[in-house]
N, C-alpha and C positions, 0 to 999 in steps of 0.2 A: 520438562517441568522440574522444578527444584524446590525442595522444602526450605523453610527459613533457616534450618541448621546446615544447609549446604548439600544434603544428600539428594541424589538424583531420584526423581519420582517416576521416570519413564522415558521413553523415546518415541519419536514420530517414526512410524514403520516404513516410510518411503520418502523420496525427495518431494519437497513441497515448496511452493511459492506462497508465502504467507501474506505478501503485500498486494496481491491482485485477486480479483474475484471475477471470473468469467461467467456471464449469464447470457441467456437468449431472450431477445425482446419478442413482442407479439408478432412481428413480421418474420421471425426466424433468423434474424441477424445476431451474430455473436458480438457481445459488448464486453469490453474489459474495463472494470472499475478498479481504481486504486483505493485501498482501505487505509484507515488511520491506525496508529499504534494502539489507540484505545480499543478499536474494534478487533485487532489482532489478539490482544491480551484477553479480551472478553470471550472471544470464540475459543481460544486455546483452553482457558479455564473451564468453560462450559462443556466443550466437546471432549477434550482429552482428560480434563480433570473431573468431569462428571458433576460439576456444581450447577445448581439451578441459576438461571439468569437473574432472578430477583435477589439472590444472595451474593451476587458478585458486585462489590463496591470498589470502584476505581476513582479515587478522589483527588489524586495528585497528578493527573495527566489530562491535559486539555484534549478536546475532541479533534482539534486540528493543530498541526505543528505551526508555530508562529515564525520560527527562524531556524535555518540550518546552522549549526554551530561550527562545523568544520568539514571541509571536503578533503579527504586524505589521499586521493589518487592523483597521479600526475596528469591524467587525461582531463581536459576541461569538461565541466558539466553545463549543459545548456538548459535553460528554463523558459517555458512559454506559458503565459497565463492567458487562457482563452475560454471565455464563457464560464461554464460550471466545472470544467475539468482542467486542472493545471497539469502540464506535462514536463517531464525531465528527459533529456537525451544525453547519452554519453558518446554518441557518434556524430561527428559534424555533418556527414552526408545525410543521415537520417533527419537531423535538425533542419538542414537546408531544404530538404524535400518537404517537410512538414510546413515550413514557413512559406514555401512557394504555393502549396495547396491552399493555405489561408489567404494569400494574396489573390489567387485565382477566384476564390469565392467572394472576396470583397469587391471585385470589379464587376 
């Protein structure tokens, strides 16, 4: 966290993946959900900043990213839009395996 004047307000005490949320469904299966920047900021301000959810106002950020502006790595980025969950892959083998499982389910 950082205050508006640039001074650091604290640190996260351990390694953390802020973009994913692992949950367990009613059958006991682990489900990984990808969260939006809006949700990440809201959770950080609430949990680490100690602010009440009702007082957190994020007005200049949409709930969903509409367009990626730039991909800065040399490796290609693969994108698959499937149902309710969009997926991104940085490894071509993982991407091909995922596509083949989609094709298996569609036949």
